[in-house]
C-alpha positions as CSV (number, residue, x, y, z in Angstrom):
1,M,-0.2,0.2,-0.1
2,L,3.0,2.4,0.7
3,V,4.2,1.5,-2.7
4,E,1.1,2.1,-4.4
5,A,0.8,5.4,-2.6
6,A,4.2,6.3,-3.9
7,A,3.5,5.4,-7.3
8,R,0.3,7.4,-7.6
9,L,2.0,10.2,-5.9
10,W,5.1,10.3,-8.2
11,S,3.1,9.1,-11.3
12,V,5.6,6.1,-12.0
13,P,5.1,2.1,-12.2
14,A,4.6,0.6,-9.0
15,G,6.8,-2.3,-10.1
16,E,9.8,0.3,-10.5
17,I,9.7,1.4,-6.7
18,T,11.6,-0.3,-4.3
19,V,11.6,-0.4,-0.5
20,T,15.0,-0.5,1.7
21,A,15.8,0.7,5.3
22,G,12.5,2.1,5.6
23,V,12.7,4.3,2.5
24,V,10.1,4.3,-0.4
25,R,12.4,5.0,-3.6
26,H,12.2,5.2,-7.5
27,A,15.5,4.7,-8.7
28,A,14.9,6.3,-12.2
29,S,13.5,9.5,-11.3
30,G,15.5,10.1,-7.8
31,M,12.4,10.5,-5.8
32,S,12.2,8.9,-2.3
33,S,10.1,9.1,0.8
34,G,9.9,8.0,4.5
35,F,6.9,6.0,5.6
36,G,5.4,8.6,7.4
37,A,5.1,11.0,4.9
38,I,3.1,8.9,2.7
39,A,1.2,7.0,5.5
40,E,-2.2,8.8,5.4
41,R,-2.3,8.6,1.5
42,A,-1.8,4.6,1.9
43,A,-4.3,4.4,4.6
44,G,-7.0,5.6,2.0
45,L,-6.2,2.8,-0.4
46,E,-8.1,-0.3,-0.7
47,M,-6.5,-3.3,1.4
48,P,-5.1,-5.8,-0.9
49,Q,-6.4,-9.2,-0.6
50,N,-3.9,-11.8,-1.2
51,V,-0.4,-10.7,-0.6
52,T,2.9,-12.9,-0.9
53,L,5.0,-12.5,2.1
54,K,8.7,-12.5,2.2
55,D,10.5,-15.6,2.3
56,P,11.9,-16.1,5.7
57,A,15.3,-17.0,3.8
58,D,15.4,-13.4,2.5
59,F,15.0,-11.6,5.9
60,T,17.6,-9.2,6.8
61,L,16.6,-7.6,10.3
62,I,14.1,-10.4,11.8
63,G,16.1,-12.8,13.7
64,A,19.5,-11.2,13.0
65,E,22.0,-11.1,15.9
66,G,23.8,-8.1,16.6
67,I,21.0,-5.8,16.6
68,T,20.4,-3.7,19.7
69,R,18.1,-1.3,21.0
70,L,18.5,2.3,19.4
71,D,17.8,4.0,22.8
72,A,20.1,1.6,24.7
73,V,23.3,4.1,24.5
74,E,21.5,7.4,25.5
75,K,19.8,5.6,28.5
76,A,23.0,4.1,29.9
77,R,24.8,7.3,29.7
78,G,22.0,9.4,31.6
79,L,21.2,11.5,28.2
80,A,17.6,10.0,27.7
81,T,14.7,12.5,28.9
82,F,12.4,11.1,31.3
83,T,9.2,12.7,32.6
84,I,11.1,13.4,35.8
85,D,13.4,15.9,33.6
86,V,10.5,17.6,31.8
87,M,10.6,21.2,32.5
88,R,8.3,23.7,31.3
89,D,8.3,27.8,31.6
90,E,6.6,29.1,35.0
91,M,5.6,25.4,35.8
92,Q,4.5,24.8,39.3
93,V,5.5,21.6,41.1
94,V,2.7,19.6,42.8
95,A,2.7,17.2,45.8
96,V,-0.5,15.6,47.0
97,L,-0.9,14.5,50.5
98,H,-3.3,11.2,50.2
99,P,-5.4,9.6,52.8
100,P,-3.2,6.9,54.8
101,K,-5.7,4.2,54.4
102,F,-7.3,2.8,51.3
103,G,-10.9,4.2,51.0
104,A,-10.6,7.1,53.4
105,K,-11.2,10.7,52.2
106,V,-10.4,14.3,53.1
107,A,-12.5,15.4,56.2
108,S,-10.9,18.7,56.5
109,F,-7.5,20.5,56.6
110,D,-5.7,23.6,57.5
111,P,-3.5,25.2,54.9
112,V,-2.1,27.6,57.2
113,E,1.2,26.2,58.0
114,A,1.7,24.7,54.4
115,L,1.4,28.3,53.1
116,D,4.0,29.9,55.1
117,V,6.7,27.3,54.0
118,S,8.6,29.3,51.4
119,G,8.0,28.4,47.9
120,V,4.5,27.3,48.4
121,L,2.1,29.0,46.3
122,A,-1.4,27.3,47.1
123,V,-3.2,24.1,48.8
124,R,-6.2,22.8,47.1
125,E,-8.4,20.0,48.0
126,I,-8.9,17.7,44.7
127,P,-11.0,14.3,44.7
128,S,-7.8,12.1,45.7
129,G,-6.2,14.2,48.5
130,I,-5.1,17.8,49.2
131,A,-2.6,19.3,46.5
132,V,0.3,21.4,47.3
133,Y,1.6,23.7,44.5
134,A,4.8,25.5,44.8
135,V,7.8,26.5,42.7
136,D,10.0,23.5,43.1
137,T,9.8,19.9,44.3
138,Y,11.6,20.7,47.7
139,S,9.1,23.3,48.7
140,A,6.1,21.3,47.5
141,L,7.4,18.5,49.8
142,R,7.9,20.8,52.7
143,G,4.7,22.2,52.2
144,R,3.0,18.7,52.2
145,E,4.8,17.7,55.5
146,A,3.3,20.9,57.4
147,L,-0.1,20.3,56.2
148,V,-2.7,19.6,59.1
149,A,-5.4,17.2,57.7
150,A,-8.3,15.1,59.3
151,W,-9.5,11.9,57.4
152,D,-12.7,10.4,57.1
153,E,-12.2,6.5,57.4
154,S,-15.9,5.4,57.7
155,A,-15.2,3.2,54.4
156,A,-11.6,2.7,54.8
157,E,-9.6,-0.5,54.9
158,T,-8.5,-1.1,58.5
159,R,-7.7,-4.5,58.6
160,S,-3.9,-6.0,58.7
161,S,-2.6,-8.3,55.7
162,E,-3.0,-11.1,58.4
163,E,-6.7,-10.5,59.0
164,I,-7.1,-10.1,55.0
165,E,-5.1,-13.5,54.6
166,A,-7.4,-15.1,57.3
167,E,-10.6,-13.9,55.2
168,F,-9.1,-15.3,51.6
169,I,-7.9,-18.7,53.4
170,A,-11.6,-19.4,54.7
171,A,-12.9,-18.5,51.2
172,A,-10.6,-20.9,49.5
173,R,-11.9,-23.9,51.8
174,A,-15.3,-23.1,50.5
175,P,-17.2,-23.8,47.2
176,A,-15.8,-21.2,44.5
177,T,-17.2,-20.4,40.9
178,V,-15.8,-23.1,38.6
179,S,-13.7,-21.8,35.7
180,E,-12.5,-25.3,34.3
181,E,-13.7,-28.8,34.9
182,T,-13.1,-32.1,33.6
183,G,-14.5,-35.5,35.4
184,D,-15.8,-36.1,38.8
185,V,-12.9,-34.4,40.7
186,E,-14.4,-35.1,44.3
187,A,-14.9,-38.8,43.2
188,A,-11.2,-39.2,41.8
189,L,-9.7,-37.9,45.4
190,S,-12.2,-40.0,47.2
191,E,-11.0,-43.2,45.4
192,S,-7.2,-42.1,45.5
193,A,-4.7,-44.2,47.2
194,Q,-3.1,-41.2,48.5
195,T,-4.1,-37.4,48.9
196,F,-2.3,-34.4,49.1
197,E,-3.3,-30.9,49.8
198,A,-1.5,-27.7,50.1
199,E,-2.4,-24.1,50.7
200,Y,-0.2,-21.1,49.3
201,V,-0.2,-17.3,50.3
202,F,1.0,-14.6,48.0
203,P,1.3,-11.0,49.4
204,Y,0.6,-7.7,48.0
205,L,3.3,-6.8,45.8
206,A,4.4,-3.1,44.8
207,H,5.7,-2.4,41.4
208,A,8.9,-1.0,42.9
209,A,10.1,0.9,39.7
210,M,12.8,3.4,40.0
211,E,11.3,6.4,38.8
212,P,8.1,7.4,40.9
213,L,4.8,8.5,39.1
214,D,5.1,11.7,37.6
215,G,3.5,14.0,34.7
216,V,3.3,17.1,33.4
217,V,0.7,19.2,32.0
218,E,0.5,22.5,30.1
219,W,-2.8,23.9,28.7
220,T,-5.2,26.6,28.0
221,P,-8.7,26.5,27.6
222,E,-7.9,25.7,23.9
223,R,-5.3,22.9,24.2
224,A,-3.5,20.9,26.5
225,E,-0.3,18.9,26.2
226,I,0.7,15.9,28.7
227,W,4.2,14.5,29.3
228,S,4.2,11.1,30.9
229,A,5.0,7.5,30.7
230,I,1.6,6.0,30.2
231,Q,1.1,2.3,29.2
232,I,-2.3,3.1,28.1
233,P,-2.1,6.4,26.3
234,T,-5.5,6.3,24.9
235,V,-6.9,6.6,28.4
236,A,-5.3,10.1,28.9
237,G,-7.1,12.0,26.1
238,P,-10.8,11.6,27.4
239,V,-9.6,12.1,31.2
240,F,-7.9,15.5,30.5
241,S,-10.6,16.5,27.9
242,A,-13.5,16.1,30.7
243,A,-11.1,17.6,33.3
244,L,-10.1,20.7,31.7
245,G,-13.1,21.3,28.9
246,V,-10.5,21.3,26.2
247,A,-11.6,19.2,23.1
248,E,-10.1,15.9,23.0
249,D,-8.7,16.4,19.8
250,A,-6.9,19.2,21.3
251,V,-5.2,17.2,23.6
252,S,-1.5,15.8,23.0
253,V,0.1,13.3,24.8
254,H,3.9,12.8,24.7
255,T,4.5,9.3,25.7
256,M,7.8,9.6,27.5
257,Y,10.3,6.8,28.5
258,A,9.3,5.1,31.9
259,G,11.9,4.6,34.5
260,G,10.3,1.4,35.1
261,S,6.6,0.3,35.1
262,F,5.8,-3.3,35.0
263,G,2.0,-2.6,34.8
264,R,1.8,0.5,37.5
265,R,1.4,3.0,34.6
266,A,-1.4,1.2,33.1
267,T,-4.5,1.8,35.2
268,A,-7.7,1.0,33.4
269,S,-9.2,4.1,35.2
270,G,-6.3,6.7,34.2
271,Q,-5.6,6.8,38.0
272,F,-2.6,8.8,38.0
273,E,-3.6,10.9,34.9
274,A,-6.9,12.0,36.4
275,E,-5.1,13.2,39.4
276,L,-2.8,15.1,37.3
277,A,-5.8,16.4,35.3
278,A,-7.4,17.5,38.7
279,V,-4.4,19.2,39.8
280,A,-4.4,21.1,36.8
281,A,-8.1,22.0,36.7
282,A,-8.1,23.1,40.1
283,G,-4.9,25.4,39.3
284,G,-6.3,27.0,36.2
285,P,-4.3,27.5,32.9
286,G,-0.6,27.0,33.1
287,A,2.2,24.4,33.4
288,Y,2.2,21.9,36.3
289,K,4.1,18.9,37.2
290,L,2.5,15.9,39.5
291,Q,5.6,14.3,41.5
292,W,4.9,11.2,43.3
293,T,7.8,10.3,45.8
294,R,8.7,6.7,46.5
295,E,7.0,6.6,49.6
296,D,3.6,7.6,47.5
297,D,4.4,4.9,45.3
298,M,4.5,2.1,47.9
299,T,2.0,3.4,50.1
300,Q,-0.9,4.5,47.7
301,G,-1.4,1.1,45.8
302,Y,-2.1,-0.2,43.1
303,Y,-0.7,-3.6,44.3
304,R,-0.3,-7.3,42.7
305,P,-3.3,-8.9,44.6
306,L,-3.0,-10.6,47.7
307,T,-3.9,-14.1,46.6
308,V,-4.6,-17.5,48.1
309,H,-4.3,-20.9,46.4
310,R,-5.5,-24.2,47.6
311,L,-4.7,-27.2,46.0
312,R,-5.8,-31.0,46.4
313,A,-4.7,-34.0,44.4
314,G,-4.7,-37.9,44.5
315,L,-2.4,-40.4,43.4
316,D,-3.4,-44.1,42.5
317,T,-1.3,-47.0,43.7
318,D,0.8,-46.7,40.8
319,G,1.5,-43.1,41.4
320,N,-0.6,-41.6,38.6
321,I,-2.3,-38.4,39.2
322,T,-6.2,-39.2,39.9
323,G,-7.6,-35.9,40.6
324,W,-6.6,-32.3,40.6
325,D,-8.6,-29.3,42.4
326,N,-7.2,-25.8,42.6
327,T,-9.2,-22.7,44.1
328,I,-7.9,-19.3,43.8
329,V,-9.3,-16.6,46.0
330,N,-8.1,-12.9,45.2
331,Q,-9.4,-9.4,44.2
332,S,-10.2,-8.9,40.6
333,I,-8.1,-6.6,38.6
334,A,-10.8,-6.1,35.8
335,F,-13.9,-5.9,38.0
336,G,-15.5,-2.4,38.0
337,T,-13.2,-1.3,35.1
338,I,-13.4,-0.6,31.3
339,F,-12.0,-4.3,30.7
340,E,-14.7,-6.2,32.9
341,Q,-16.6,-7.0,30.0
342,T,-13.7,-8.5,28.0
343,V,-11.8,-10.0,30.9
344,M,-14.8,-11.5,33.3
345,N,-16.5,-14.7,31.8
346,D,-19.2,-16.5,33.5
347,G,-18.3,-14.7,36.8
348,V,-14.4,-15.4,36.6
349,D,-11.8,-13.0,36.1
350,R,-9.4,-14.9,33.3
351,M,-6.4,-12.7,34.6
352,A,-7.0,-14.2,38.1
353,V,-6.8,-17.8,36.9
354,E,-4.5,-17.7,33.8
355,G,-1.8,-20.2,34.1
356,S,-3.8,-22.5,36.2
357,V,-6.0,-23.5,33.4
358,D,-5.1,-24.9,30.1
359,L,-2.2,-26.8,31.7
360,P,-0.2,-28.8,29.4
361,Y,-0.4,-31.8,31.5
362,G,-3.0,-34.8,31.0
363,L,-5.0,-34.7,34.0
364,P,-8.1,-36.3,33.1
365,R,-10.3,-35.2,36.4
366,R,-9.5,-31.6,37.3
367,R,-11.0,-28.6,38.5
368,V,-9.9,-24.9,38.8
369,S,-11.8,-22.6,40.7
370,W,-11.9,-18.9,41.6
371,A,-13.3,-16.7,44.4
372,Q,-13.8,-13.0,44.1
373,M,-12.8,-11.0,46.9
374,I,-13.7,-7.1,47.4
375,N,-12.0,-4.8,49.5
376,P,-10.5,-1.1,49.1
377,V,-6.9,-1.9,48.5
378,P,-6.4,-0.9,44.8
379,V,-5.1,-3.9,42.8
380,L,-3.3,-4.0,39.2
381,W,-1.6,-5.9,36.9
382,W,1.9,-6.9,37.8
383,R,4.5,-8.1,35.4
384,A,3.1,-11.4,34.1
385,V,-0.6,-10.7,36.1
386,G,-1.9,-13.8,37.2
387,H,0.9,-16.2,35.9
388,T,3.3,-15.0,38.8
389,H,1.1,-17.0,41.3
390,T,-0.6,-19.6,39.3
391,A,3.0,-20.9,37.6
392,Y,4.2,-21.2,41.4
393,A,1.3,-22.8,42.9
394,T,0.9,-25.5,39.9
395,E,4.6,-26.3,39.1
396,T,5.4,-26.6,43.0
397,F,2.6,-28.7,43.8
398,L,3.1,-30.9,40.7
399,D,6.7,-31.5,41.6
400,E,5.6,-32.9,44.9
401,L,3.2,-35.2,43.4
402,L,5.8,-36.6,41.0
403,A,8.5,-36.7,43.8
404,A,5.8,-38.8,46.1
405,A,5.3,-41.1,43.2
406,G,9.0,-42.0,42.8
407,R,9.1,-40.2,39.6
408,D,11.8,-37.6,38.1
409,A,10.6,-34.0,37.9
410,V,11.7,-33.6,34.3
411,Q,10.7,-37.3,33.1
412,G,7.3,-37.2,35.1
413,R,6.5,-34.1,33.4
414,L,7.5,-35.1,29.9
415,E,5.1,-38.4,30.5
416,L,2.2,-36.0,31.5
417,I,2.4,-33.5,28.6
418,T,-0.5,-34.4,26.1
419,P,0.4,-35.0,22.5
420,D,-0.8,-31.5,21.4
421,R,1.6,-29.6,23.5
422,A,4.5,-30.4,21.4
423,R,6.3,-26.9,22.1
424,D,5.9,-27.3,25.9
425,R,7.8,-30.8,25.5
426,A,10.4,-29.1,23.2
427,V,11.5,-26.3,25.6
428,L,11.5,-28.7,28.5
429,E,13.5,-31.5,26.8
430,R,15.9,-28.5,25.7
431,V,16.3,-26.9,29.3
432,A,17.1,-30.4,30.6
433,D,20.0,-30.8,28.0
434,M,21.1,-27.3,28.5
435,A,21.5,-27.9,32.3
436,A,22.6,-31.8,31.9
437,W,19.6,-32.7,34.2
438,S,19.8,-35.9,35.9
439,G,17.9,-34.9,38.9
440,P,18.2,-32.4,41.4
441,G,21.2,-33.7,43.0
442,N,22.4,-34.2,46.6
443,G,25.3,-31.9,46.8
444,D,26.0,-28.3,47.8
445,R,23.9,-27.0,44.9
446,R,20.6,-28.5,43.8
447,L,18.5,-28.0,40.7
448,G,14.8,-27.4,40.4
449,V,12.8,-27.2,37.1
450,A,9.4,-25.3,36.3
451,L,7.3,-25.3,32.9
452,H,4.9,-22.5,32.2
453,K,3.2,-21.0,29.1
454,S,2.0,-17.5,29.1
455,F,1.3,-14.7,26.8
456,G,1.5,-17.3,24.0
457,S,5.1,-18.3,24.5
458,Y,6.7,-21.6,26.0
459,V,9.1,-21.3,28.6
460,A,11.2,-23.7,30.7
461,Q,13.7,-23.0,33.5
462,I,16.1,-24.7,35.6
463,A,17.4,-23.1,38.7
464,E,21.0,-23.9,40.5
465,V,20.5,-23.1,44.1
466,E,22.7,-23.5,46.8
467,N,22.1,-23.1,50.9
468,R,23.6,-20.1,52.2
469,D,23.0,-19.9,56.0
470,G,19.7,-21.5,55.8
471,A,18.3,-19.4,52.9
472,P,18.4,-20.2,49.1
473,H,21.0,-18.4,46.8
474,V,20.7,-18.9,43.1
475,T,23.8,-19.3,41.1
476,R,22.6,-20.1,37.6
477,V,19.3,-20.3,35.6
478,W,19.2,-22.1,32.6
479,C,15.9,-21.0,30.3
480,A,14.5,-22.4,26.8
481,V,11.9,-20.2,25.4
482,D,9.6,-20.8,22.3
483,C,8.3,-17.5,21.5
484,G,7.7,-18.0,17.7
485,V,9.6,-16.2,15.2
486,A,12.7,-14.4,17.1
487,V,12.4,-10.9,15.7
488,T,15.2,-9.4,17.8
489,P,17.1,-12.3,19.7
490,D,19.0,-9.8,21.6
491,I,16.0,-7.9,23.1
492,I,14.4,-11.3,23.7
493,R,17.2,-12.4,25.8
494,A,17.3,-9.4,27.7
495,Q,13.8,-9.5,28.6
496,I,13.9,-12.9,29.8
497,E,17.1,-12.1,31.7
498,G,15.3,-9.0,33.5
499,G,11.9,-11.1,33.8
500,I,14.0,-13.9,35.9
501,G,15.5,-10.9,38.0
502,F,12.3,-9.3,38.5
503,G,10.6,-12.6,39.3
504,L,13.4,-13.9,41.6
505,S,13.1,-10.4,43.7
506,A,9.4,-11.2,44.4
507,A,10.1,-14.9,45.4
508,L,12.9,-14.2,47.6
509,Y,12.1,-10.7,49.2
510,E,9.3,-8.8,48.1
511,Q,6.0,-8.3,50.3
512,L,3.8,-5.2,50.8
513,T,2.2,-5.4,54.4
514,L,-0.8,-3.6,55.6
515,E,-0.4,-3.0,59.6
516,P,-3.2,-3.5,61.7
517,G,-5.4,-0.4,61.2
518,G,-4.6,-0.4,57.6
519,T,-1.7,1.7,57.0
520,V,1.2,0.3,54.8
521,R,4.5,-0.9,56.6
522,E,6.8,-0.9,53.6
523,R,7.5,2.7,52.4
524,N,10.9,2.6,50.7
525,Y,13.8,0.5,49.4
526,D,15.2,0.2,53.0
527,S,11.8,-1.8,54.2
528,Y,10.7,-3.3,50.8
529,R,13.8,-5.3,49.6
530,V,14.5,-6.1,46.1
531,L,17.1,-8.1,44.6
532,G,20.7,-6.7,44.4
533,L,23.3,-7.2,42.0
534,E,24.9,-9.8,44.4
535,D,22.0,-11.9,44.2
536,M,21.8,-11.7,40.3
537,P,22.4,-15.6,39.2
538,Q,24.1,-16.2,35.8
539,I,21.4,-16.7,33.2
540,I,21.8,-18.9,29.8
541,V,18.7,-18.6,27.6
542,D,18.2,-20.5,24.6
543,I,15.5,-19.2,22.1
544,R,14.1,-22.2,20.0
545,P,13.6,-21.6,16.3
546,S,10.4,-21.5,15.2
547,T,8.2,-20.4,12.3
548,D,5.4,-19.7,14.6
549,I,3.8,-16.4,15.1
550,P,5.9,-14.0,17.3
551,T,4.6,-14.2,20.6
552,G,5.4,-12.0,24.2
553,V,8.6,-12.1,25.6
554,G,8.2,-8.9,28.0
555,E,6.7,-11.1,31.0
556,I,7.2,-14.8,30.5
557,G,10.6,-14.9,32.0
558,T,9.0,-14.4,35.4
559,P,6.4,-16.9,36.2
560,P,8.7,-20.0,36.2
561,I,11.6,-18.9,38.1
562,A,9.8,-19.0,41.5
563,P,8.8,-22.3,41.2
564,A,12.1,-23.7,39.9
565,V,13.9,-22.2,42.7
566,A,11.4,-23.5,45.4
567,N,11.8,-27.2,43.7
568,A,15.6,-27.0,44.0
569,W,15.1,-25.6,47.6
570,R,12.9,-28.6,48.7
571,S,15.7,-30.8,47.8
572,F,17.3,-29.3,50.7
573,T,14.8,-28.9,53.5
574,G,11.9,-31.5,52.1
575,E,9.1,-28.9,52.1
576,T,8.0,-26.3,49.6
577,P,7.9,-22.6,50.7
578,R,4.0,-22.0,51.0
579,R,4.2,-18.6,51.7
580,L,6.2,-16.1,49.9
581,P,8.8,-14.6,50.1
582,M,11.1,-17.2,50.8
583,I,13.2,-15.0,52.9
584,R,11.1,-13.1,55.1
585,A,12.4,-9.9,57.2
């Protein structure tokens, strides 16, 4: 279509036009164009119905090694511009005092002491709290510290994490909404020679990105410009249009680099964008930067949902799995949002159960159920979403069943994989070869394996773990991945490595805790521990050759690492960690 548009524009035969390195060119006349200049013209043409795709043998960029990110150098050198770097003329910096408990609201406030702080320009109430406007960040934060406020906590969450967990655990022991069911599971369990049961507790998790939430808006009654690292930019336009009274087509969004996000900058409601818009609307036309602190990011939500899994299974006298039952309890990320209609089916949030259904294993009598819990704590997708807890629960529980049946963790999985899941089989066999698997071992270092499909991609990992003073330390990770056609192998490896580090951090250290009364305990990296360089293992990634469609790579490294580590650790201790993180403060 680009070629046809250029041919019509230049009045030359389409067959004489070439496309190389992003340039449309007619050699005879010397005319050329980038894609952007003719994109609108091409979009108006009729879509061709039969197109011959390029032979993969002729690819010059897809699958090529040595191609790296164009922005890598400027980011490494500190030259890239992030939202926190954006400055506008006469810009006011704003810090918001939020309620200390989820679901609370402003009851009253006294701005006098805040206004006495040098550099503070104004104090205004907005729907999410009390905004302090100042000439710079330092003044805004000092003004916020000086604010005197009272809160209406009548609808607030005042329970501790421990109390919420108890409610979730009770729900996991009761009937729930069935998501997937095959055969009579209760009969299978009652007829089993051995039965097994396990409960897993996964804490709330913060996204803990390096750059706290921030955004800049500059507006007049006729137009508005926004600078922010928004993961769903299409949400921003309507939010600012409605808040500022500016026509939607007069709102421009500059999507900035994110200093980390992992899902936090992708709220369905445009939560941060709504606060930024409210700040701008309350202040009137002008330029404003809304700057959250690390403590704001940690204590104000949105979190990976606290989740409880209850699993039950049975073995017959030959060690075959006779029944499998998995009940999952957590809050829905989609409930009450624009995604509810597409994500929630028959009363089940598919993001809550993803990775626990459609397992690659032949389990003839199985059931997966979900119980929805509702409370004021805001929850959101977190890198790999539901797969982060479902992979752990299913792969560690399966590993225990195989061990109880006297079967090897790799060979036992291979025997269970159904014929239609050849790609699962291939990555598992490959990672076993990479690690020279012959069992978990019995020396100073032990191996654990996990297999999981997410975002259309197939991943198997083996973790090498040593016991350091009674705690797991991961030294090496082997990973085989099938993500379809590998477009840019270097980026795939980088994403897998980063995803493994991200998942390992959560497995070993991370938890977000509500104190009795409902306030958040962890406020910064000194109390919310994350993986350090000294904990990062050597990672060996193998990308399987494939002609299938390209699938996700940004999140797929995260789910298998925690169960792989836990399975290795069980060979030291005899027990699987049922509550994460494995290393607790």
